[in-house]
FIMAR-196292 format. One record per residue: residue number from 1; x, y, z of N, C-alpha, C in turn. Coordinates in pm, whole numbers, plus 50000, padded with zeros to 5 digits. Each point is the difference from the previous one (the first is absolute). Layout:
NUM|X|Y|Z|X|Y|Z|X|Y|Z
...
//
This chain:
1|80186|52526|80612|50027|49904|50020|49966|49910|50143
2|49979|49870|49963|49918|49964|50109|50106|49813|50076
3|49907|50041|50054|50088|49870|50114|50053|49876|49874
4|49913|49934|49921|50080|49888|49945|49990|50089|49916
5|50050|50143|49912|50012|50027|49870|50140|50055|50022
6|50049|50024|50022|50183|50090|50039|49970|50106|49830
7|49938|50041|49955|50081|50093|49934|50027|50108|50024
8|49995|50059|49891|50102|50188|49977|50087|49976|50062
9|50047|49876|50046|50154|50018|50013|50143|50039|49971
10|49950|50057|49879|50113|49917|49912|50039|49936|49937
11|50068|49983|49886|50118|49926|49930|50079|49954|50118
12|50017|49871|49964|50134|49904|50050|50025|49947|49951
13|50158|50066|50000|50193|49956|49901|50052|49822|50034
14|49904|50023|50123|50086|49852|50125|49998|49964|50073
15|49983|49829|50042|49957|49999|50077|50086|49909|50094
16|50060|49987|50131|50121|49874|50029|49979|49965|50102
17|50044|49980|50068|49973|49881|50156|50028|49956|49979
18|50071|49988|50210|50149|49917|50005|49931|49938|50170
19|50009|49879|49949|49961|49922|50134|50080|50058|50200
20|49959|49968|50140|50072|49996|50078|49870|49953|50066
21|50058|49949|50099|49969|49913|50198|50029|50051|50093
22|50025|50058|50064|49978|50015|50142|49948|49987|50165
23|50054|49960|50030|49999|49837|50135|49961|50154|50138
24|49850|49957|50012|49960|50017|50190|50106|50057|50059
25|50030|50038|50155|50019|50024|50131|50011|49890|50029
26|49861|49963|50007|50005|49846|50051|49835|49980|49967
27|49981|49828|50009|49869|50004|49896|49866|50021|50087
28|49944|50091|49846|49792|50080|50173|49912|49893|49951
29|50024|49898|50088|49867|49991|50056|49873|49939|49937
30|49952|50020|49928|49786|49955|50000|49977|49892|49909
31|49871|49993|50033|49986|49905|50007|49963|49902|49846
32|50044|50071|49941|49980|49905|49891|50210|49959|49996
33|50079|50009|50070|50126|49967|49954|50067|50139|50086
34|50102|49968|49985|50137|50085|50041|50061|50013|49926
35|49994|50169|49935|50062|50086|49859|50137|50040|50021
36|50105|49912|49952|50156|50018|50024|50107|50047|49954
37|49911|50026|49810|50107|50056|49887|49871|50046|49961
38|50024|50163|49936|49909|50032|49808|50091|50044|49994
39|49977|49883|49818|50031|50049|49878|49944|50064|49912
40|50000|50054|49926|49989|50156|49871|50076|49979|49844
41|49917|50130|49962|50006|50110|49920|50037|50105|50033
42|50113|50056|49930|50066|50144|50037|49918|50042|49804
43|49908|50107|49940|49960|50015|49900|50021|50156|50008
44|50052|50023|49842|50048|50095|49967|49943|50040|49871
45|49921|50140|49946|50004|49992|49895|50007|50178|49929
46|49997|49975|49905|50048|50182|49942|49919|50052|49923
47|49892|50059|50009|49950|50094|49920|50020|50086|49885
48|49964|49987|49913|50058|50133|49905|49872|50069|49993
49|50036|50064|49884|49910|50134|49966|49855|49975|49928
50|49932|50029|50045|49837|49971|49919|50030|50004|49912
51|49939|49899|49878|50055|50034|49883|50079|49869|50003
52|50136|50041|50005|50119|49844|50026|49905|49880|49942
53|50144|49925|49997|49965|49893|49864|50002|49874|50143
54|49922|49927|50009|49896|49895|50120|50289|49970|50036
55|50045|49948|49897|50009|49900|50004|50124|50012|50063
56|50181|49965|49983|50081|50069|50010|50155|49929|50107
57|50092|50055|50035|50051|49947|50025|49999|49889|50195
58|50070|49975|50056|49946|49943|50089|50098|49896|50019
59|49962|49918|50163|49947|49885|49988|49940|49954|49955
60|49865|50050|50023|49861|49840|49902|49992|49999|50215
61|49882|49961|50037|49958|49940|50113|50006|49870|49971
62|50076|49935|49957|50030|49883|50037|50148|50061|50028
63|50072|50028|50064|50082|50044|50010|50109|50004|50226
64|50088|49933|50007|50006|49951|50105|50190|50022|50021
65|50024|50088|49944|50120|50027|49993|50039|50159|50108
66|50094|50047|49879|50027|50147|50088|50055|50115|49854
67|49930|49950|49904|49933|50096|49900|49980|50087|50071
68|50122|50149|49939|49945|50074|50078|49854|50143|49871
69|49950|50129|50015|49904|50033|49955|49964|50039|49933
70|49943|49998|49907|50090|50080|49856|49932|50146|50000
71|49961|50026|49871|50092|50160|49966|49889|50111|49973
72|49807|49965|50046|49922|50023|49966|50002|50142|50132
73|49893|50029|49900|49908|50163|50138|49980|50078|50064
74|49973|49822|50017|49877|49984|50152|50070|49998|50081
75|49904|50009|50134|50022|49950|50125|49967|49902|49952
76|50190|49906|50130|49971|49879|50057|49929|49991|50101
77|49887|49894|49979|49821|49978|50159|50129|49837|50021
78|49996|50010|50136|50002|49817|50035|49883|49972|50083
79|50030|49906|49992|49836|49838|50073|50111|49886|50069
80|49902|49970|50073|50014|49893|50046|49881|49869|49979
81|50092|49878|49989|49916|49863|49942|50031|49967|50147
82|49969|49960|50104|50003|49924|50128|49879|49906|50045
83|49971|49838|49966|49906|49921|49964|50056|50007|50124
84|49847|49942|50069|49979|49894|50170|49949|49954|49954
85|49979|49853|50001|49959|49860|49936|49892|49996|50111
86|49855|49960|50015|49883|50069|50014|49909|50142|50042
87|50049|50102|49950|49967|50065|49963|49983|50063|49873
88|50156|49989|49870|49976|49975|49922|50068|49857|49888
89|50054|50107|49915|50045|49841|49923|50166|50007|50053
90|49987|49827|49966|50218|49973|50032|50067|50137|49956
91|50080|49894|50017|50113|50122|49939|50020|49977|49830
92|50008|49840|49956|50005|49959|49856|49847|50115|49943
93|49919|49911|50059|49889|50076|49956|50011|50128|49905
94|50078|50082|50103|50023|50125|50016|50066|50049|49871
95|50140|49948|50054|50069|49993|49879|49961|49949|49881
96|49955|49972|50019|49912|49944|49807|49948|50141|49923
97|49878|50038|50113|49959|50097|49919|50066|50084|49965
98|50111|50072|50097|50076|50079|49945|50090|50045|49879
99|50074|49778|50034|49987|49967|49824|49956|50041|49872
100|49896|49983|50009|49847|49996|49942|50008|50143|49892
101|50068|50107|50080|49963|50137|49941|50179|49981|49922
102|50092|49949|49986|50063|50022|49963|49879|50043|49829
103|50120|50084|49918|49946|50042|49911|49907|50078|49978
104|49966|50010|50088|49794|50039|50061|49966|50149|49981
105|49897|50088|49933|50012|50085|50050|50016|50055|50106
106|50019|50129|50068|49996|49927|50203|49875|50200|49959
107|49968|50071|50098|49870|49900|50055|49870|49891|49880
108|50048|50020|49946|49883|49905|49896|49968|49881|50007
109|50100|49954|50021|49987|49899|50114|50059|50011|50143
110|49911|49916|50045|50061|49928|50270|49929|49938|49959
111|50048|49873|50079|50008|49923|50149|49835|50036|50006
112|49981|49865|49993|49829|49983|50026|50021|50029|50242
113|49898|50076|50034|50007|50064|50111|50000|49893|50109
114|49838|49884|49865|49906|49859|50076|50179|49934|50036
115|50005|49984|49911|50102|49835|50014|50110|50007|50070
116|50086|50120|49922|50166|49998|49984|50004|50170|50091
117|49846|50047|50149|50103|50075|50055|50090|50162|50028
118|50134|49821|50048|50076|50115|50035|50077|50038|49830
119|50019|49980|49921|50032|50004|49864|49963|50098|49984
120|49911|50070|49964|49872|50055|49995|50072|50157|50122
121|49993|49972|50122|50082|50114|50130|50052|50033|49938
122|50113|49906|49922|50156|50035|49944|50055|50104|49941
123|49911|49966|49824|50013|50105|49907|49926|50104|50050
124|49914|49992|50058|49866|50101|50011|50039|50152|50007
125|50034|49896|50202|50082|50176|50007|50164|50025|49950
126|49982|49967|49950|50148|49984|49979|50001|50118|49858
127|49838|50006|49928|49932|50078|49860|49957|50147|50146
128|49928|49959|50105|49972|50114|50053|50116|50100|50106
129|50099|49881|49985|50146|50146|50072|50089|50061|49888
130|49982|49921|49832|50029|50095|49933|49905|50149|49970
131|49893|49949|49981|49939|50085|49897|50037|50110|50135
132|49908|49983|50161|50051|50082|50086|50139|50085|50032
133|50102|49931|49936|50104|50092|50073|49979|50115|49822
134|50029|49927|49945|49971|50114|49840|49854|50110|50088
135|49982|49929|50025|49886|50145|49978|50024|50109|50144
136|50116|49958|50098|50069|50056|50084|49879|49990|50167
137|49938|49886|49969|49893|49983|50106|50012|49896|50125
138|49984|49955|50130|50023|49865|50058|49853|49984|49929
139|50082|49807|50039|49870|49853|49964|49904|50069|50042
140|50014|50045|50137|49863|49995|50063|49881|50103|49962
141|50070|50118|49915|49936|50069|49969|50014|50010|49888
142|50012|49903|49933|49950|49941|49820|49899|49880|49991
143|49948|49909|50174|50010|49894|49953|49818|50161|50105
144|49939|49986|49970|49927|50091|50136|49975|50062|49852
145|50067|50123|49887|49940|50066|49927|49893|49868|49892
146|50086|49894|49952|50003|49859|49905|49814|49960|50062
147|50008|49973|50120|49862|49972|50098|49877|50076|50011
148|50079|50095|49963|49797|50205|50067|49991|49938|50134
149|50106|50033|50120|50040|50039|50107|50080|50134|49946
150|49856|50097|50090|50000|50109|50011|50121|50073|50121
151|49959|49930|50103|50157|50050|50118|50081|49996|50059
152|50110|50091|49940|50092|49964|50047|50128|49880|50046
153|50080|49826|49915|50020|49968|50121|50105|50059|50109
154|49959|49894|50126|50092|50084|50091|50132|49963|49971
155|50073|50140|50126|50150|49937|50025|50040|49978|50044
156|49960|49893|50044|50021|49863|50192|49862|49930|49991
157|50052|49859|49993|49972|49841|49944|49957|50033|50222
158|49925|49929|50056|50021|49935|50151|49996|49862|49974
159|50086|49918|50048|50051|49785|49998|49975|49979|50112
160|49915|49886|49961|50013|49883|50149|50175|49920|49957
161|50000|49987|50085|50087|49916|50059|50000|49813|49952
162|49993|49922|49926|49990|49853|50021|50092|49871|50129
163|49887|49972|50028|50100|49867|50172|49917|49893|49944
164|50174|49907|49912|49979|49843|49974|49960|49990|50168
165|49976|49849|49960|49935|49863|50116|50127|50022|50101
166|49929|49984|50017|50128|49938|50230|49999|49943|50024
167|50036|50011|50079|49917|49980|50164|49878|50091|50060
168|49930|49967|50169|49977|50111|50016|50097|50151|50029
169|50100|49970|50070|50087|50027|50018|50114|50087|49907
170|50024|49936|49861|50038|50035|49997|49953|50126|49857
171|49893|49922|50015|49884|50123|49896|49936|50128|50112
172|50038|49989|50096|49993|50150|50092|50178|50055|49970
173|50059|49926|50014|50143|50081|49977|49941|50099|49898
174|49990|49908|49880|49985|50027|49949|49951|50119|49900
175|49946|49992|50074|49873|50189|49992|49948|49993|50088
176|50110|50038|50096|50070|50123|50028|50116|50108|50014
177|50081|49884|49904|50088|50052|49949|49962|50099|49862
178|49900|49927|50000|49937|50090|49819|49965|50167|50053
179|49878|49911|50144|50000|50178|50066|50057|50096|49959
180|50120|49955|50090|50108|50052|50127|50083|50072|49884
181|49974|49979|49847|50084|50039|49812|49890|50166|50036
182|49826|49952|49986|49941|50159|50043|49816|49851|49879
183|50061|49912|49935|49883|50008|50008|49835|49947|50070
184|49877|50039|49923|49932|49932|50129|49828|49914|49907
185|50082|49975|49917|49964|49895|49924|50038|49880|49975
186|49948|49883|50001|50033|49914|50017|49975|49854|49933
187|50079|49922|49895|49877|49894|49980|50113|49872|50031
188|49938|49903|50024|50014|49878|50148|49977|49849|49877
189|50059|49919|49983|49953|49945|49930|50006|49918|50054
190|49846|49904|49966|49934|49842|50149|49989|49942|49798
191|49939|49899|50055|49941|49896|49918|50130|49873|49998
192|50126|49996|50053|50085|49879|50019|50018|49929|50115
193|49919|50068|50131|49931|49924|50135|49896|49921|49985
194|49901|49944|50063|49916|50032|50027|49896|50115|50095
195|49945|49971|49961|49924|50181|50057|49997|49978|50184
196|50055|49930|50059|50033|50074|50153|50033|50062|49991
197|50110|49971|49900|50217|50031|50056|50032|50160|49928
198|49874|49979|49895|50009|50139|49953|49896|50111|50023
199|49945|49940|50032|49922|50068|50165|50114|50069|50098
200|50022|49927|50121|50147|50091|50009|50120|49982|49999
201|49996|50014|49827|50171|50035|49925|49882|50188|50045
202|49845|50061|49904|49958|50080|50055|50039|50073|50110
203|49902|49911|50115|50063|50026|50128|50090|50153|49998
204|50064|49863|50029|50159|50055|50028|50022|50139|49933
205|49980|49975|49929|50027|50162|49910|49885|50107|50037
206|49894|50025|49937|49920|50060|50151|50086|50061|50137
207|50025|49857|50047|50034|50079|50131|50110|50082|49978
208|50109|50003|49946|50128|50018|49979|50026|50142|49879
209|49838|49973|49949|50013|50166|49986|49849|50074|50013
210|49976|49972|50058|49884|50091|50090|49879|50024|49863
211|49874|50073|50044|49898|50024|49933|50027|50050|49902
212|50088|50146|49956|50022|50071|49883|50046|49969|49862
213|50040|49844|50033|50046|49917|49910|49920|49965|49902
214|49975|50027|49853|49913|49916|49918|50059|49916|50005
215|49926|49870|49958|50083|49858|50025|49864|49942|49855
216|50161|49923|49830|49873|49952|49997|50046|49846|50000
217|49981|49941|49979|50002|49781|49991|49977|49980|49837
218|50067|49950|49975|49980|49945|49806|50037|49831|49991
219|49921|49952|50056|49996|49793|49893|49968|49964|49932
220|50020|50100|49894|50116|49916|49887|49912|49872|49907
221|49794|50067|50057|49933|49848|49953|50033|49879|50032
222|50033|49939|50166|50025|49923|50072|49887|49979|49961
223|49890|50012|50098|49892|49956|50102|49884|49956|49941
224|49934|49877|49958|49876|50036|50022|49911|50027|50054
225|49835|49933|49977|49934|50153|50048|49954|50047|50149
226|49971|49827|49990|50029|49927|50160|50108|50104|50103
227|50140|49957|49895|50094|50072|50200|50040|50138|49943
228|49939|50093|49936|49980|50140|49931|49928|50065|50115
229|49866|49966|49987|49946|50031|50094|50004|49942|50150
230|50038|49946|49997|50136|49954|50244|50031|50079|49936
231|50178|50041|49917|50087|50073|50014|49902|50120|49966
232|49907|50082|49903|49984|50088|50082|49935|50075|50111
233|49907|49918|50040|49945|49983|50126|50114|50025|50139
234|50061|49924|49989|50087|49998|50117|50084|50129|49983
235|50064|50046|49791|50130|50131|50063|49842|50105|50007
236|49932|50064|49960|49913|50083|50016|49992|50092|50125
237|50074|49923|50107|50051|50056|50185|50136|50158|49967
238|50030|49938|49874|50097|50098|49934|50019|50081|49965
239|49846|50074|49957|50007|50156|49915|50063|49939|49886
240|50037|49882|49879|50050|50066|49929|49954|50049|49839
241|50095|50120|49985|49952|50022|49866|49866|49959|49864
242|50075|49837|49994|49968|49914|49949|50024|49865|49962
243|49962|49906|49968|50118|49876|49977|50010|49970|49898
244|50078|49993|49887|50057|49963|49897|49979|49923|49924
245|49929|49924|49975|49959|49866|49864|50019|49851|50043
246|49881|50006|50128|50005|49925|50093|49944|49854|49945
247|49980|50014|49861|49966|49861|49909|50034|49982|49913
248|49982|49935|49911|50038|49996|49891|49961|50110|49881
249|50085|49994|49904|49979|50141|49949|49877|49947|49902
250|49857|49882|49921|49907|49998|49963|49939|50012|50063
251|50017|50017|50138|49869|49934|50133|49918|50174|49972
252|50053|50028|49920|49891|50143|49982|49878|50004|50101
253|49905|49852|50003|49877|50004|50091|50012|50047|50115
254|50093|49876|50048|50086|49964|50141|50058|50143|50050
255|50093|50084|49906|49980|50083|50096|49910|50183|50030
256|49848|49951|49915|49957|50074|49943|49856|49962|50204
257|50006|49885|49986|49921|49950|50105|50153|50076|50157
258|50084|49974|50011|50081|50011|50134|49972|50139|49991
259|49970|50122|49906|50025|50175|50034|49790|49985|50046
260|49928|49922|49917|49922|49982|50007|50004|49939|50257
261|50024|49936|50007|49927|49926|50094|50090|49994|50137
262|49899|50128|50093|50057|50030|50095|50003|49953|50113
263|50100|50054|50123|50040|49964|50072|49927|49855|50150
264|49937|49907|50002|49946|49944|50054|49998|50064|50164
265|49834|50085|50033|49995|50050|50090|50039|50110|49962
266|50155|50054|49941|49969|50223|49969|49969|50021|49880
267|49912|49978|49972|49920|50028|49831|50128|50151|49980
268|50034|50003|49914|50058|50080|49879|50100|49981|50076
269|50120|49967|50053|50093|50014|50043|50125|49865|49923
270|49893|50006|49871|50238|49911|49959|50123|50040|49896
271|50015|49926|49910|50126|50057|50053|49973|50028|49807
272|50073|50115|49907|49960|50032|49873|50115|49922|49986
273|49996|50008|49818|50041|49898|49935|50092|50040|49900
274|50092|49972|49945|50095|50057|49913|49973|49899|49854
275|50048|50022|49945|49953|49881|49845|50213|50044|49977
276|50053|49890|49968|50105|49980|49924|50001|49931|49889
277|50055|49886|49984|49969|49967|49893|49835|49901|49869
278|49937|50134|50102|49867|49937|49946|49975|50152|49900
279|50068|50125|50005|50037|50021|49914|50008|49974|49932
280|50202|49940|50000|50039|49997|49890|49939|49843|49953
281|49977|49963|50028|49883|49841|49980|49929|50002|49929
282|49892|50080|49986|49862|49992|49993|49995|50213|49945
283|50091|50076|50070|49914|50115|49883|49934|50093|50092
284|50053|50068|49990|49897|50159|50074|49872|50019|50009
285|49943|49929|49903|49829|50015|49982|50004|49855|50143
286|50007|49878|49918|49991|49958|50098|49963|50004|50099
287|50150|50035|50078|49883|50015|50091|49964|50161|50086
288|49995|50038|49977|49883|50105|49996|49888|49937|49991
289|49917|49969|49823|49879|49918|50032|49976|49877|50107
290|50078|49925|50049|49984|49964|50088|49979|50013|50129
291|50041|50104|50029|50047|50072|50161|50122|49970|50069
292|50148|49936|49974|50027|49971|50064|50126|50015|50038
293|49923|50144|50071|50107|50085|50050|50001|50150|50052
294|50137|50021|50081|49957|50187|50069|50085|50049|49934
295|50129|49916|49948|50133|50040|49969|50089|49930|49849
296|50032|50008|49924|50097|49948|49928|50162|50014|50012
297|50033|49903|50036|50164|50006|50006|50070|49973|49818
298|49997|50160|49940|50051|49971|49825|50184|49963|49970
299|50067|49910|49942|50117|50023|50026|50022|50007|49875
300|50024|50044|49898|50072|50097|49808|50060|49855|49976
301|50094|49979|50057|50062|49798|49948|49892|49980|49947
302|49842|49986|50045|49953|49842|49975|49883|50087|49949
303|49887|50146|50007|49988|50046|49909|50057|50005|49825
304|50084|49993|50011|50089|50076|49861|50001|50094|49967
305|50067|50065|50116|50042|50104|50001|49975|50186|50104
306|50018|50043|49951|50064|50157|50070|49871|50050|49986
307|50000|50028|49843|49811|50040|49995|49850|49953|50020
308|50020|49879|49936|49869|49880|50077|49950|50008|50174
309|50142|49939|50060|49979|50064|50132|49918|50154|50077
310|50040|50082|49851|49925|50103|50104|49789|50020|49976
311|50008|49931|49829|49909|49973|49983|49911|49921|50085
312|50091|49971|50043|49925|49822|50073|49980|50120|50147
313|50066|50064|50066|49956|50067|50116|49918|50055|50006
314|49946|50171|49860|49922|50034|50001|49904|49946|49960
315|49966|49881|49976|49882|49923|49919|49918|49985|50241
316|50124|49943|50017|49957|49923|50161|49969|50144|50047
317|50056|50158|49940|50004|50046|50088|49824|50033|50084
318|49937|49965|49860|49896|50101|49947|49886|49931|50000
319|50044|49892|50012|49846|49824|50077|50091|50049|50148
320|50062|50039|50060|49971|50072|50172|50048|49925|50057
321|50124|49916|49945|50136|49886|50035|50093|50115|50019
322|50110|49928|50041|50120|50130|50089|50087|49880|49936
323|50117|50069|49914|50095|49963|49919|50129|50008|50089
324|50108|49861|50009|50175|50016|49997|50034|49979|49915
325|50126|49999|50011|50126|49990|49938|50058|49929|50073
326|50047|49878|49973|50108|49920|50000|50074|50011|49889
327|50107|49887|50003|50101|50004|49926|50033|49796|49999
328|50064|49947|49929|49982|49809|49993|50114|49993|50045
329|50126|50053|50055|50104|50049|50121|50071|49994|49858
330|49951|50123|49939|50072|50052|49836|50169|50057|50019
331|50083|50025|49889|50126|50101|50031|49961|50171|49970
332|50100|50025|50038|49927|50134|50039|49998|50100|49882
333|49988|49909|49828|49992|50030|49923|49765|50003|50000
334|49939|49916|50016|49863|49973|50023|49958|50078|50145
335|50106|50028|50052|49964|49989|50136|49980|50151|49979
336|50095|50158|49980|49995|50084|49978|49872|49996|49933
337|50006|49899|49867|49812|50061|49982|49908|49994|50022
338|49978|49915|50165|49918|49928|50046|49940|50163|50097
339|50098|50082|50026|50034|50111|50085|49911|50050|49856
340|50013|50068|49899|49949|50102|49988|49846|49965|49907
341|49937|49878|50020|49866|49958|50019|49946|50009|50093
342|50066|49953|50052|49961|50055|50157|49960|50165|50010
343|50046|50087|50002|50063|50126|50040|49844|50065|49822
344|49987|49940|49896|49909|50033|49909|49849|49965|50038
345|50031|49905|50192|49812|50015|50026|49998|50104|50132
346|49865|50103|49917|50002|50038|50157|49987|49989|50181
347|50030|50014|50034|50010|49948|50138|49975|49839|50004
348|50142|49986|49941|50017|49866|50045|50092|49940|50125
349|49903|49900|50071|49993|49917|50055|50209|49987|49972
350|49982|49965|50186|50176|49915|50029|49960|49899|49923
351|50133|49970|49877|50050|49904|49945|50067|49899|49981
352|50020|49961|49953|50173|49878|50014|50088|49927|49937
353|50071|50148|49995|50076|50053|49960|50167|50016|50052
354|49960|49932|50120|50159|50072|50040|50011|49803|50007
355|50032|49959|49897|50035|49877|49990|50158|49972|49940
356|50141|50193|50009|50085|49965|49964|50093|49924|50092
357|50045|50087|50162|49978|49899|50029|50077|49835|50078
358|49888|49971|49866|50011|49818|50035|50097|49992|49935
359|50059|50036|49857|50050|49915|49899|50122|50013|49985
360|50104|49914|50062|50191|50002|50086|50053|50114|49858
361|49990|50005|49944|50027|50119|49839|49954|50018|49871
362|49948|50100|49923|49952|50071|49998|50097|49964|49826
363|49841|50104|49877|50122|50024|49903|50078|50149|49978
364|49909|50042|50098|50115|50140|49984|49929|50080|50141
365|50026|50128|50102|50015|50057|50102|49811|50067|49959
366|49947|49981|50142|49841|50051|49979|49971|50105|49990
367|49941|50127|49906|49951|50097|50031|49880|50001|50094
368|49937|49831|50010|49923|50086|50074|49958|50003|50171
369|50095|49978|50098|50109|49874|50124|49823|50112|50122
370|49930|49894|50029|49926|50107|50111|50053|49998|50165
371|49899|50145|49998|50051|50080|50133|49913|50027|50059
372|49962|49897|50205|49904|50065|49988|49807|49918|49988
373|50096|49933|49975|49821|49917|49941|50043|50081|49863
374|50021|50058|49890|49939|50080|49899|50157|49923|49853
375|49889|50066|49923|50099|49942|49940|50022|50184|49849
376|50058|50043|49974|50063|50118|49922|49950|49995|49831
377|49908|50003|49924|50006|50022|49882|50126|50034|49937
378|50019|49896|49862|50153|50176|50007|49950|50086|49875
379|50131|50071|49969|49844|50205|49959|50126|49940|49857
380|50080|49991|49985|50074|49970|49822|49896|49969|49966
381|50017|49979|49778|49873|49915|49942|50027|49868|49980
382|49847|49980|49954|50075|49895|50082|49972|49840|50059
383|50078|49898|50023|49987|49900|50153|50036|50125|50054
384|50146|50089|50014|50081|50022|50091|50102|50103|49915
385|49955|50102|49965|50147|50053|49868|50102|49984|49968
386|50084|50036|50075|50163|49870|50042|49993|49961|50056
387|49978|49824|50039|50011|49941|50086|50040|49848|49930
388|49901|49986|49922|50086|49904|49919|50086|49955|49866
389|50062|50134|50030|50040|50029|49854|50140|49878|49959
390|50027|49969|50125|50062|49858|49905|49967|49830|49909
391|49880|50055|50128|49939|49926|49960|49944|49997|49786
392|50024|50147|50049|49922|49954|49857|50107|50010|49880
393|50105|49957|50082|50103|50029|49888|50127|49814|49911
394|49869|49870|50078|50139|49921|49992|50017|49957|49826
//
């Protein structure tokens, strides 16, 4: 199996999906606007024994109702496709890509990762979950084995807290609460305000949490080159781990120039640069070839699946660039899968996986709660053993 061709998963008797919509507890302010709601699709596939006929019972890819699972003898795998325009296709395009699979052999036919990554994520995750459950292996172990990772996946993953846009006082108070809860790495959303206002927000956070807490800032591509240079020069005083996507996704040369530009009067004292949207939009090879990043922030939903996210992470690591796994504010199934991806990366840095608390409700209880800035990787087979059994039976 490869990231682009997830074969070897056994035949599939049935694929079905249902839609969902989840509100956030409060809008998450970003430079691209506030995120208020997440809408997507829960996907289930049932694998048959090798050699079984590819067709079979079930409601098909186009089903959006309450049909029961089929009577096949393989494991039922769960996936999630939760598009976020700007990072992935639209909800409508995602639904259309899933509809196109109706009646086709899976995994022989898969949604296109470039044009409909969320749809591919949902299907590839469901297949991988089913295969891992059949093998009685954790999803992390299955992913690592398929990717050729020899190190045993971690039992726990370090995570950062995400702090949205707000006044300096509001931002500092939210950051302090996160540290009190056990986080030692925080990501602050910047870029929605002018540079001077964001500098004051970062200053307030650094003063509130002290020097021992790692700080990251995420601009979501909000700045032009001149503004980004000014922001990085001002933010260098606060010992940031990196600034994420300071420029638009396509400006790889600009990102490289920011990395190469030393701070005036203090050579070698620049702020590291992380690429996020650039990886999803331009591809990891283009980012690495341009020398555009010290770290890459990888969203499995935007990259087309956990298999592809792990492949990109390993490619980055081989080039000396640090991979960080995060989410697109996904529901519990995709978040759990992202934890497994992170666990399969040896020595992974704190990841942006502590996003479940941003949702007002979820599809199921979370099998990956955050404790003291870490998430324990589920030990049961597949995604989380029996944690999602009710979701497999709709």
